[in-house]
MOPAC internal coordinates of N, CA, C and O (Angstrom, degrees):
PM7 1SCF
backbone

  N    0.0000 0     0.00 0     0.00 0    0    0    0
  C    1.4345 1     0.00 0     0.00 0    1    0    0
  C    1.5255 1   109.89 1     0.00 0    2    1    0
  O    1.2310 1   120.85 1   -44.20 1    3    2    1
  N    1.3181 1   115.99 1   135.80 1    3    2    1
  C    1.4687 1   121.89 1  -178.34 1    5    3    2
  C    1.5242 1   110.04 1  -102.82 1    6    5    3
  O    1.2310 1   121.34 1   -43.66 1    7    6    5
  N    1.3264 1   115.04 1   136.34 1    7    6    5
  C    1.4603 1   120.57 1   179.11 1    9    7    6
  C    1.5184 1   110.27 1   -69.39 1   10    9    7
  O    1.2310 1   120.60 1   -38.03 1   11   10    9
  N    1.3176 1   116.46 1   141.97 1   11   10    9
  C    1.4549 1   123.05 1   176.61 1   13   11   10
  C    1.5217 1   107.30 1  -112.09 1   14   13   11
  O    1.2310 1   119.94 1   -78.92 1   15   14   13
  N    1.3378 1   117.72 1   101.08 1   15   14   13
  C    1.4832 1   119.38 1  -177.27 1   17   15   14
  C    1.5315 1   113.15 1   -61.75 1   18   17   15
  O    1.2310 1   119.94 1   157.84 1   19   18   17
  N    1.3340 1   117.72 1   -22.16 1   19   18   17
  C    1.4576 1   120.06 1   178.16 1   21   19   18
  C    1.5187 1   111.76 1   -69.52 1   22   21   19
  O    1.2310 1   120.41 1   161.87 1   23   22   21
  N    1.3244 1   116.83 1   -18.13 1   23   22   21
  C    1.4642 1   122.27 1   175.81 1   25   23   22
  C    1.4945 1   110.95 1  -101.08 1   26   25   23
  O    1.2310 1   119.98 1  -175.05 1   27   26   25
  N    1.3450 1   117.65 1     4.95 1   27   26   25
  C    1.4568 1   122.00 1  -179.45 1   29   27   26
  C    1.5102 1   113.27 1    82.09 1   30   29   27
  O    1.2310 1   120.58 1  -163.00 1   31   30   29
  N    1.3278 1   116.50 1    17.00 1   31   30   29
  C    1.4457 1   120.22 1  -178.53 1   33   31   30
  C    1.5211 1   112.36 1   -86.63 1   34   33   31
  O    1.2310 1   121.13 1   -29.42 1   35   34   33
  N    1.3143 1   115.45 1   150.58 1   35   34   33
  C    1.4594 1   122.17 1  -179.95 1   37   35   34
  C    1.5328 1   107.76 1  -134.00 1   38   37   35
  O    1.2310 1   120.57 1   -42.22 1   39   38   37
  N    1.3224 1   116.51 1   137.78 1   39   38   37
  C    1.4662 1   120.62 1   176.47 1   41   39   38
  C    1.5171 1   110.53 1   -79.08 1   42   41   39
  O    1.2310 1   121.12 1   -31.29 1   43   42   41
  N    1.3113 1   115.46 1   148.71 1   43   42   41
  C    1.4680 1   122.59 1   173.82 1   45   43   42
  C    1.4958 1   107.60 1  -143.00 1   46   45   43
  O    1.2310 1   119.99 1   -42.58 1   47   46   45
  N    1.3164 1   117.62 1   137.42 1   47   46   45
  C    1.4578 1   121.77 1   175.44 1   49   47   46
  C    1.5136 1   108.41 1  -113.11 1   50   49   47
  O    1.2310 1   121.66 1   -57.64 1   51   50   49
  N    1.3225 1   114.42 1   122.36 1   51   50   49
  C    1.4561 1   121.39 1   178.13 1   53   51   50
  C    1.5143 1   109.89 1  -124.68 1   54   53   51
  O    1.2310 1   121.09 1   -52.32 1   55   54   53
  N    1.2943 1   115.53 1   127.68 1   55   54   53
  C    1.4572 1   121.60 1   178.53 1   57   55   54
  C    1.5351 1   111.00 1    53.28 1   58   57   55
  O    1.2310 1   121.14 1  -143.45 1   59   58   57
  N    1.3665 1   115.43 1    36.55 1   59   58   57
  C    1.4419 1   120.82 1   175.69 1   61   59   58
  C    1.5214 1   116.18 1    84.10 1   62   61   59
  O    1.2310 1   120.30 1  -178.07 1   63   62   61
  N    1.3400 1   117.04 1     1.93 1   63   62   61
  C    1.4629 1   121.31 1  -178.49 1   65   63   62
  C    1.5292 1   108.99 1  -115.99 1   66   65   63
  O    1.2310 1   120.13 1   -45.72 1   67   66   65
  N    1.3179 1   117.35 1   134.28 1   67   66   65
  C    1.4528 1   122.72 1  -178.84 1   69   67   66
  C    1.5453 1   110.62 1   -87.65 1   70   69   67
  O    1.2310 1   121.39 1   -45.90 1   71   70   69
  N    1.3259 1   114.94 1   134.10 1   71   70   69
  C    1.4620 1   122.13 1   179.10 1   73   71   70
  C    1.5247 1   108.39 1  -131.33 1   74   73   71
  O    1.2310 1   120.61 1    -3.97 1   75   74   73
  N    1.3248 1   116.45 1   176.03 1   75   74   73
  C    1.4450 1   123.29 1   178.91 1   77   75   74
  C    1.5202 1   109.67 1  -123.05 1   78   77   75
  O    1.2310 1   120.56 1   -46.09 1   79   78   77
  N    1.3471 1   116.53 1   133.91 1   79   78   77
  C    1.4419 1   121.72 1   171.46 1   81   79   78
  C    1.5180 1   108.32 1  -110.25 1   82   81   79
  O    1.2310 1   121.35 1   -41.35 1   83   82   81
  N    1.3212 1   115.03 1   138.65 1   83   82   81
  C    1.4746 1   119.74 1   177.64 1   85   83   82
  C    1.5187 1   108.80 1  -137.94 1   86   85   83
  O    1.2310 1   120.31 1   -68.95 1   87   86   85
  N    1.3197 1   117.00 1   111.05 1   87   86   85
  C    1.4684 1   119.07 1   178.90 1   89   87   86
  C    1.5160 1   109.59 1   -77.65 1   90   89   87
  O    1.2310 1   121.15 1   -45.33 1   91   90   89
  N    1.3071 1   115.40 1   134.67 1   91   90   89
  C    1.4581 1   121.91 1   171.42 1   93   91   90
  C    1.5323 1   106.54 1  -127.98 1   94   93   91
  O    1.2310 1   120.98 1   -13.98 1   95   94   93
  N    1.3072 1   115.72 1   166.02 1   95   94   93
  C    1.4610 1   118.32 1   179.24 1   97   95   94
  C    1.5117 1   110.17 1   -56.51 1   98   97   95
  O    1.2310 1   120.27 1   135.82 1   99   98   97
  N    1.3329 1   117.10 1   -44.18 1   99   98   97
  C    1.4439 1   121.07 1  -176.91 1  101   99   98
  C    1.5175 1   111.40 1   -63.71 1  102  101   99
  O    1.2310 1   120.52 1   137.43 1  103  102  101
  N    1.2955 1   116.61 1   -42.57 1  103  102  101
  C    1.4849 1   120.64 1   179.10 1  105  103  102
  C    1.5190 1   111.37 1   -66.25 1  106  105  103
  O    1.2310 1   119.94 1   135.96 1  107  106  105
  N    1.3194 1   117.72 1   -44.04 1  107  106  105
  C    1.4491 1   120.20 1   178.43 1  109  107  106
  C    1.5097 1   110.89 1   -64.14 1  110  109  107
  O    1.2310 1   119.90 1   143.49 1  111  110  109
  N    1.2956 1   117.79 1   -36.51 1  111  110  109
  C    1.4565 1   122.49 1   177.15 1  113  111  110
  C    1.5412 1   110.73 1   -64.90 1  114  113  111
  O    1.2310 1   120.23 1   138.95 1  115  114  113
  N    1.3382 1   117.16 1   -41.05 1  115  114  113
  C    1.4630 1   120.07 1   177.52 1  117  115  114
  C    1.5206 1   111.11 1   -64.77 1  118  117  115
  O    1.2310 1   120.30 1   144.48 1  119  118  117
  N    1.3240 1   117.04 1   -35.52 1  119  118  117
  C    1.4871 1   120.44 1   176.94 1  121  119  118
  C    1.5115 1   108.85 1   -62.19 1  122  121  119
  O    1.2310 1   120.06 1   131.49 1  123  122  121
  N    1.3320 1   117.50 1   -48.51 1  123  122  121
  C    1.4727 1   120.73 1   179.28 1  125  123  122
  C    1.5183 1   110.86 1   -58.38 1  126  125  123
  O    1.2310 1   120.06 1   137.27 1  127  126  125
  N    1.3118 1   117.50 1   -42.73 1  127  126  125
  C    1.4828 1   121.35 1  -178.13 1  129  127  126
  C    1.5239 1   110.10 1   -66.56 1  130  129  127
  O    1.2310 1   120.01 1   134.15 1  131  130  129
  N    1.3352 1   117.58 1   -45.85 1  131  130  129
  C    1.4688 1   120.51 1  -177.51 1  133  131  130
  C    1.5133 1   112.11 1   -66.13 1  134  133  131
  O    1.2310 1   120.60 1   142.60 1  135  134  133
  N    1.3156 1   116.45 1   -37.40 1  135  134  133
  C    1.4664 1   120.49 1  -176.62 1  137  135  134
  C    1.5314 1   113.32 1   -93.25 1  138  137  135
  O    1.2310 1   121.04 1   171.21 1  139  138  137
  N    1.3370 1   115.61 1    -8.79 1  139  138  137
  C    1.4777 1   120.47 1  -176.59 1  141  139  138
  C    1.5215 1   110.07 1    53.36 1  142  141  139
  O    1.2310 1   121.46 1  -134.17 1  143  142  141
  N    1.3185 1   114.80 1    45.83 1  143  142  141
  C    1.4551 1   120.83 1  -178.13 1  145  143  142
  C    1.5257 1   108.89 1  -151.03 1  146  145  143
  O    1.2310 1   120.82 1   -40.94 1  147  146  145
  N    1.3191 1   116.04 1   139.06 1  147  146  145
  C    1.4349 1   120.30 1   177.10 1  149  147  146
  C    1.5132 1   112.38 1   -67.61 1  150  149  147
  O    1.2310 1   121.46 1   -26.42 1  151  150  149
  N    1.3141 1   114.81 1   153.58 1  151  150  149
  C    1.4825 1   120.87 1  -178.01 1  153  151  150
  C    1.5260 1   111.89 1   -61.49 1  154  153  151
  O    1.2310 1   119.78 1   141.42 1  155  154  153
  N    1.2924 1   118.02 1   -38.58 1  155  154  153
  C    1.4787 1   121.30 1  -179.72 1  157  155  154
  C    1.5450 1   108.94 1   -65.23 1  158  157  155
  O    1.2310 1   119.90 1   136.49 1  159  158  157
  N    1.3412 1   117.80 1   -43.51 1  159  158  157
  C    1.4488 1   120.73 1   178.70 1  161  159  158
  C    1.5211 1   110.53 1   -62.92 1  162  161  159
  O    1.2310 1   120.69 1   140.26 1  163  162  161
  N    1.3213 1   116.29 1   -39.74 1  163  162  161
  C    1.4716 1   119.96 1   179.01 1  165  163  162
  C    1.5425 1   111.12 1   -65.76 1  166  165  163
  O    1.2310 1   120.60 1   139.34 1  167  166  165
  N    1.3263 1   116.46 1   -40.66 1  167  166  165
  C    1.4554 1   120.28 1   177.55 1  169  167  166
  C    1.5388 1   110.25 1   -64.12 1  170  169  167
  O    1.2310 1   120.97 1   141.81 1  171  170  169
  N    1.3041 1   115.76 1   -38.19 1  171  170  169
  C    1.4849 1   119.44 1   179.09 1  173  171  170
  C    1.5216 1   109.37 1   -64.23 1  174  173  171
  O    1.2310 1   119.95 1   138.46 1  175  174  173
  N    1.3522 1   117.70 1   -41.54 1  175  174  173
  C    1.4522 1   120.06 1   178.25 1  177  175  174
  C    1.5125 1   110.76 1   -61.83 1  178  177  175
  O    1.2310 1   120.64 1   138.12 1  179  178  177
  N    1.3153 1   116.39 1   -41.88 1  179  178  177
  C    1.4688 1   120.27 1   178.51 1  181  179  178
  C    1.5180 1   110.10 1   -62.81 1  182  181  179
  O    1.2310 1   119.58 1   134.36 1  183  182  181
  N    1.3015 1   118.40 1   -45.64 1  183  182  181
  C    1.4596 1   122.44 1  -179.24 1  185  183  182
  C    1.5284 1   111.77 1   -63.78 1  186  185  183
  O    1.2310 1   120.80 1   146.43 1  187  186  185
  N    1.3419 1   116.08 1   -33.57 1  187  186  185
  C    1.4585 1   120.23 1   179.78 1  189  187  186
  C    1.5226 1   113.09 1   -83.25 1  190  189  187
  O    1.2310 1   119.95 1   174.07 1  191  190  189
  N    1.3256 1   117.70 1    -5.93 1  191  190  189
  C    1.4561 1   122.58 1  -178.98 1  193  191  190
  C    1.5199 1   112.12 1    78.13 1  194  193  191
  O    1.2310 1   120.65 1  -156.16 1  195  194  193
  N    1.3259 1   116.37 1    23.84 1  195  194  193
  C    1.4729 1   121.66 1  -177.68 1  197  195  194
  C    1.4968 1   113.84 1  -109.28 1  198  197  195
  O    1.2310 1   119.33 1  -168.83 1  199  198  197
  N    1.3136 1   118.88 1    11.17 1  199  198  197
  C    1.4691 1   119.96 1  -178.29 1  201  199  198
  C    1.5355 1   108.92 1   -71.51 1  202  201  199
  O    1.2310 1   121.21 1   -44.13 1  203  202  201
  N    1.2874 1   115.29 1   135.87 1  203  202  201
  C    1.4738 1   120.91 1   179.54 1  205  203  202
  C    1.5208 1   109.53 1   -83.98 1  206  205  203
  O    1.2310 1   120.96 1   -24.92 1  207  206  205
  N    1.2981 1   115.77 1   155.08 1  207  206  205
  C    1.4759 1   120.99 1  -178.29 1  209  207  206
  C    1.5229 1   111.49 1   -58.74 1  210  209  207
  O    1.2310 1   119.64 1   139.34 1  211  210  209
  N    1.3135 1   118.28 1   -40.66 1  211  210  209
  C    1.4750 1   120.43 1   178.83 1  213  211  210
  C    1.5246 1   110.18 1   -64.45 1  214  213  211
  O    1.2310 1   119.67 1   139.57 1  215  214  213
  N    1.3159 1   118.24 1   -40.43 1  215  214  213
  C    1.4675 1   120.47 1   177.61 1  217  215  214
  C    1.4987 1   111.12 1   -62.21 1  218  217  215
  O    1.2310 1   120.31 1   136.97 1  219  218  217
  N    1.3253 1   117.02 1   -43.03 1  219  218  217
  C    1.4692 1   121.66 1   177.24 1  221  219  218
  C    1.5198 1   110.43 1   -59.90 1  222  221  219
  O    1.2310 1   120.93 1   135.00 1  223  222  221
  N    1.3258 1   115.83 1   -45.00 1  223  222  221
  C    1.4615 1   120.28 1  -179.55 1  225  223  222
  C    1.5350 1   111.77 1   -62.89 1  226  225  223
  O    1.2310 1   119.79 1   140.78 1  227  226  225
  N    1.2987 1   118.00 1   -39.22 1  227  226  225
  C    1.4666 1   121.17 1   179.04 1  229  227  226
  C    1.5385 1   110.91 1   -64.64 1  230  229  227
  O    1.2310 1   121.02 1   134.73 1  231  230  229
  N    1.3338 1   115.65 1   -45.27 1  231  230  229
  C    1.4758 1   119.70 1   178.54 1  233  231  230
  C    1.5337 1   110.89 1   -59.48 1  234  233  231
  O    1.2310 1   121.09 1   131.27 1  235  234  233
  N    1.3069 1   115.52 1   -48.73 1  235  234  233
  C    1.4764 1   119.49 1  -177.56 1  237  235  234
  C    1.5189 1   109.78 1   -64.01 1  238  237  235
  O    1.2310 1   120.39 1   131.81 1  239  238  237
  N    1.3183 1   116.86 1   -48.19 1  239  238  237
  C    1.4778 1   120.39 1  -176.74 1  241  239  238
  C    1.5177 1   112.21 1   -61.97 1  242  241  239
  O    1.2310 1   119.92 1   140.85 1  243  242  241
  N    1.3173 1   117.75 1   -39.15 1  243  242  241
  C    1.4601 1   121.51 1  -178.38 1  245  243  242
  C    1.5252 1   111.60 1   -71.93 1  246  245  243
  O    1.2310 1   120.00 1   146.52 1  247  246  245
  N    1.3422 1   117.60 1   -33.48 1  247  246  245
  C    1.4616 1   119.52 1  -174.14 1  249  247  246
  C    1.5292 1   115.08 1   -95.79 1  250  249  247
  O    1.2310 1   120.92 1   172.70 1  251  250  249
  N    1.3333 1   115.84 1    -7.30 1  251  250  249
  C    1.4691 1   118.84 1   178.41 1  253  251  250
  C    1.5113 1   110.30 1   -74.15 1  254  253  251
  O    1.2310 1   121.24 1   -36.89 1  255  254  253
  N    1.3290 1   115.24 1   143.11 1  255  254  253
  C    1.4494 1   121.67 1   176.66 1  257  255  254
  C    1.5333 1   109.43 1   -71.09 1  258  257  255
  O    1.2310 1   120.50 1   140.93 1  259  258  257
  N    1.3454 1   116.65 1   -39.07 1  259  258  257
  C    1.4487 1   122.21 1  -179.89 1  261  259  258
  C    1.5245 1   108.85 1   -94.48 1  262  261  259
  O    1.2310 1   121.01 1   -26.66 1  263  262  261
  N    1.2887 1   115.68 1   153.34 1  263  262  261
  C    1.4656 1   119.92 1   176.24 1  265  263  262
  C    1.5153 1   108.89 1  -106.52 1  266  265  263
  O    1.2310 1   121.75 1   -62.32 1  267  266  265
  N    1.3278 1   114.25 1   117.68 1  267  266  265
  C    1.4557 1   121.82 1  -179.97 1  269  267  266
  C    1.5189 1   108.81 1  -133.97 1  270  269  267
  O    1.2310 1   120.64 1    -2.59 1  271  270  269
  N    1.3129 1   116.38 1   177.41 1  271  270  269
  C    1.4761 1   121.54 1   174.45 1  273  271  270
  C    1.5189 1   107.58 1   -81.79 1  274  273  271
  O    1.2310 1   120.83 1   -95.36 1  275  274  273
  N    1.3168 1   116.02 1    84.64 1  275  274  273
  C    1.4697 1   122.52 1  -173.69 1  277  275  274
  C    1.5012 1   111.64 1   -61.89 1  278  277  275
  O    1.2310 1   119.66 1   137.01 1  279  278  277
  N    1.2763 1   118.26 1   -42.99 1  279  278  277
  C    1.4691 1   119.90 1  -177.27 1  281  279  278
  C    1.5220 1   111.33 1   -60.91 1  282  281  279
  O    1.2310 1   120.37 1   137.86 1  283  282  281
  N    1.3421 1   116.89 1   -42.14 1  283  282  281
  C    1.4460 1   120.29 1   177.42 1  285  283  282
  C    1.5348 1   110.27 1   -65.80 1  286  285  283
  O    1.2310 1   120.46 1   134.93 1  287  286  285
  N    1.3053 1   116.73 1   -45.07 1  287  286  285
  C    1.4711 1   120.62 1   179.78 1  289  287  286
  C    1.5250 1   112.49 1   -60.88 1  290  289  287
  O    1.2310 1   120.48 1   142.49 1  291  290  289
  N    1.3199 1   116.70 1   -37.51 1  291  290  289
  C    1.4791 1   119.57 1   177.48 1  293  291  290
  C    1.5120 1   111.27 1   -65.38 1  294  293  291
  O    1.2310 1   120.54 1   137.22 1  295  294  293
  N    1.3253 1   116.58 1   -42.78 1  295  294  293
  C    1.4612 1   118.84 1  -175.79 1  297  295  294
  C    1.5173 1   112.99 1   -77.13 1  298  297  295
  O    1.2310 1   120.06 1   161.48 1  299  298  297
  N    1.3272 1   117.50 1   -18.52 1  299  298  297
  C    1.4748 1   121.05 1   178.85 1  301  299  298
  C    1.5158 1   111.77 1   -95.08 1  302  301  299
  O    1.2310 1   120.03 1  -167.32 1  303  302  301
  N    1.2939 1   117.54 1    12.68 1  303  302  301
  C    1.4625 1   118.65 1   176.40 1  305  303  302
  C    1.4973 1   111.57 1   126.38 1  306  305  303
  O    1.2310 1   120.15 1   -96.70 1  307  306  305
  N    1.2916 1   117.32 1    83.30 1  307  306  305
  C    1.4356 1   118.51 1   178.19 1  309  307  306
  C    1.5131 1   115.99 1   176.25 1  310  309  307
  O    1.2310 1   119.79 1  -176.67 1  311  310  309
  N    1.3181 1   118.00 1     3.33 1  311  310  309
  C    1.4711 1   119.64 1  -175.98 1  313  311  310
  C    1.5196 1   110.32 1   -65.14 1  314  313  311
  O    1.2310 1   118.85 1   131.09 1  315  314  313
  N    1.3148 1   119.79 1   -48.91 1  315  314  313
  C    1.4610 1   120.82 1  -179.58 1  317  315  314
  C    1.5225 1   111.58 1   -65.95 1  318  317  315
  O    1.2310 1   120.16 1   139.50 1  319  318  317
  N    1.3194 1   117.29 1   -40.50 1  319  318  317
  C    1.4913 1   121.78 1   175.33 1  321  319  318
  C    1.5078 1   110.02 1   -60.19 1  322  321  319
  O    1.2310 1   120.70 1   137.90 1  323  322  321
  N    1.3327 1   116.27 1   -42.10 1  323  322  321
  C    1.4740 1   119.97 1  -179.49 1  325  323  322
  C    1.5160 1   111.05 1   -64.96 1  326  325  323
  O    1.2310 1   120.45 1   137.25 1  327  326  325
  N    1.3065 1   116.74 1   -42.75 1  327  326  325
  C    1.4676 1   120.21 1   178.57 1  329  327  326
  C    1.5219 1   110.96 1   -60.96 1  330  329  327
  O    1.2310 1   120.34 1   136.48 1  331  330  329
  N    1.3246 1   116.96 1   -43.52 1  331  330  329
  C    1.5014 1   120.26 1   179.41 1  333  331  330
  C    1.5019 1   110.33 1   -66.06 1  334  333  331
  O    1.2310 1   119.71 1   137.07 1  335  334  333
  N    1.3314 1   118.15 1   -42.93 1  335  334  333
  C    1.4664 1   121.45 1  -177.83 1  337  335  334
  C    1.5255 1   111.34 1   -68.07 1  338  337  335
  O    1.2310 1   120.22 1   136.41 1  339  338  337
  N    1.3280 1   117.18 1   -43.59 1  339  338  337
  C    1.4529 1   120.98 1   177.91 1  341  339  338
  C    1.5227 1   109.99 1   -64.13 1  342  341  339
  O    1.2310 1   119.76 1   140.02 1  343  342  341
  N    1.3358 1   118.06 1   -39.98 1  343  342  341
  C    1.4639 1   120.66 1   176.44 1  345  343  342
  C    1.5281 1   111.56 1   -59.97 1  346  345  343
  O    1.2310 1   120.68 1   137.16 1  347  346  345
  N    1.3229 1   116.31 1   -42.84 1  347  346  345
  C    1.4739 1   120.79 1   178.31 1  349  347  346
  C    1.5302 1   110.99 1   -65.12 1  350  349  347
  O    1.2310 1   120.49 1   140.14 1  351  350  349
  N    1.3246 1   116.67 1   -39.86 1  351  350  349
  C    1.4661 1   121.14 1   178.65 1  353  351  350
  C    1.5414 1   110.61 1   -65.37 1  354  353  351
  O    1.2310 1   120.58 1   136.29 1  355  354  353
  N    1.3258 1   116.49 1   -43.71 1  355  354  353
  C    1.4591 1   120.03 1   178.78 1  357  355  354
  C    1.5355 1   110.27 1   -62.44 1  358  357  355
  O    1.2310 1   120.58 1   140.11 1  359  358  357
  N    1.3265 1   116.50 1   -39.89 1  359  358  357
  C    1.4814 1   120.72 1   178.86 1  361  359  358
  C    1.5333 1   110.49 1   -60.46 1  362  361  359
  O    1.2310 1   120.85 1   139.15 1  363  362  361
  N    1.3530 1   115.98 1   -40.85 1  363  362  361
  C    1.4607 1   118.61 1   177.34 1  365  363  362
  C    1.5294 1   111.06 1   -66.19 1  366  365  363
  O    1.2310 1   119.97 1   139.02 1  367  366  365
  N    1.3066 1   117.67 1   -40.98 1  367  366  365
  C    1.4674 1   121.11 1  -178.47 1  369  367  366
  C    1.5501 1   109.41 1   -64.61 1  370  369  367
  O    1.2310 1   120.00 1   133.44 1  371  370  369
  N    1.3173 1   117.61 1   -46.56 1  371  370  369
  C    1.4420 1   120.71 1  -177.49 1  373  371  370
  C    1.5337 1   113.19 1   -74.99 1  374  373  371
  O    1.2310 1   120.93 1   147.09 1  375  374  373
  N    1.3669 1   115.83 1   -32.91 1  375  374  373
  C    1.4531 1   118.81 1  -179.05 1  377  375  374
  C    1.5214 1   113.76 1   -88.31 1  378  377  375
  O    1.2310 1   120.97 1   167.99 1  379  378  377
  N    1.2983 1   115.75 1   -12.01 1  379  378  377
  C    1.4494 1   120.46 1  -176.05 1  381  379  378
  C    1.5046 1   108.82 1    82.87 1  382  381  379
  O    1.2310 1   120.80 1   -26.86 1  383  382  381
  N    1.3155 1   116.07 1   153.14 1  383  382  381
  C    1.4481 1   121.03 1  -175.82 1  385  383  382
  C    1.5148 1   112.13 1   -71.04 1  386  385  383
  O    1.2310 1   119.38 1   163.97 1  387  386  385
  N    1.3333 1   118.79 1   -16.03 1  387  386  385
  C    1.4562 1   119.63 1   176.40 1  389  387  386
  C    1.5148 1   110.39 1   -73.34 1  390  389  387
  O    1.2310 1   120.29 1   171.88 1  391  390  389
  N    1.3406 1   117.06 1    -8.12 1  391  390  389
  C    1.4366 1   121.84 1   175.27 1  393  391  390
  C    1.5209 1   110.43 1   -60.76 1  394  393  391
  O    1.2310 1   120.03 1   152.02 1  395  394  393
  N    1.3042 1   117.54 1   -27.98 1  395  394  393
  C    1.4745 1   122.96 1  -179.29 1  397  395  394
  C    1.5048 1   109.83 1   -61.61 1  398  397  395
  O    1.2310 1   119.65 1   141.99 1  399  398  397
  N    1.3218 1   118.27 1   -38.01 1  399  398  397
  C    1.4456 1   120.68 1  -175.73 1  401  399  398
  C    1.5304 1   112.29 1   -73.25 1  402  401  399
  O    1.2310 1   119.90 1   164.70 1  403  402  401
  N    1.3180 1   117.80 1   -15.30 1  403  402  401
  C    1.4498 1   122.10 1  -179.86 1  405  403  402
  C    1.5249 1   112.27 1   -88.06 1  406  405  403
  O    1.2310 1   119.54 1   172.85 1  407  406  405
  N    1.3289 1   118.49 1    -7.15 1  407  406  405
  C    1.4770 1   121.40 1  -177.61 1  409  407  406
  C    1.4910 1   110.88 1   -77.59 1  410  409  407
  O    1.2310 1   120.10 1   180.00 1  411  410  409

């Protein structure tokens, strides 16, 4: 499956397999509830390099279109890819999807 940036989607490769993440209000809300942390605070932790592995796993699992064993996929080769993809997704969320047209 190929990510469609016009829909706010971002590609992520975990354990050698490509997936799509798509943030929606509902998914972002579930992340906040599961982590007991606001989205802005979570983005700040990511930007500061202080995001914990479990936090990264929750973000990826909630925003992926497919349901897989994210924690296993992260540990078998995908932590840096996940950080880059989540950072790109957060940039889209904070910048708005019209940010794509300015690139």
